[in-house]
N, C-alpha and C positions, 0 to 999 in steps of 0.2 A: 388435102390428098386422103384418097381412100386407107382404110385400113387392110392389111392382107392377113389371111389365116397364116397358121404354122405351115400348112402344106402348099398353099398358094406361094408364101414366101420361098419355100423349098423349090418350087417349080419355077419360079423367075431365078433364083440361082442358077439351076440346072441349064436352062435357057441360055443365060449369059455366059456359062462356060461352054455350053455348045457352040454358041456364034465364036466364042475365042478359038474353040477346037478349028471350027471350019476355015478361021483364016489362017491358022498356026500348023493344024496337022500335028500339034505337040502329042508325043505318045504318053505322057503322064498324064495329060488331061484327057485324052480318050480313055486310058486306063480307068481314071478316076469317075467318068462319065458313066461306064459300064456299073460301076457298083452302085451309083446313084440312080439308074433308071428304077423307074416304078415298075413293079411286078403284079401279076394277078390278085394280090391280097391288098393292094394299094399302097403298098410301103416300098422302100427302097431294095433292090436286090440285096444289098449288104446291110442287115438290121443294125449293125455299128454305125452306120452312116447317118441313119435317122436320130441315135443316140447322142452322137456328136453335134448333130444340128441342134437338138432341144438342149443342149449346153451352152452352145453359141447364143441360142435365143434368151435363156436365162441370165447369160453374162450381159447381152445388150440390155435387157430390162432392168437388170439392178446395178449397173454401172455404165460409164461411158467408157466403150473401148479406146484403147489408144488411138486407133485410126480415125476416130470420129472427133479426136480433141482438137 
C-alpha cells in the first residue's frame, strides 16, 4: 500500500465525507465540508481544521487509536 502525504490523507477524508454528504444530505456534514474546503492558499477555509487534523495524525502515529484496536 502506498503512503499518503498529510494533505493527500486530508483530501481523502474530505472526499469520504463528501460522498457521505451526497448520500445523506446531513446538514452537519455539509457545514463541516464548508470549513474543510481548500482555499487559495492551499489550506482549509478554517485554519483550526488543519490544526485538528495534524493533532489526529500525531495521535495515530504515536499510539494506536481506540477505533483501530
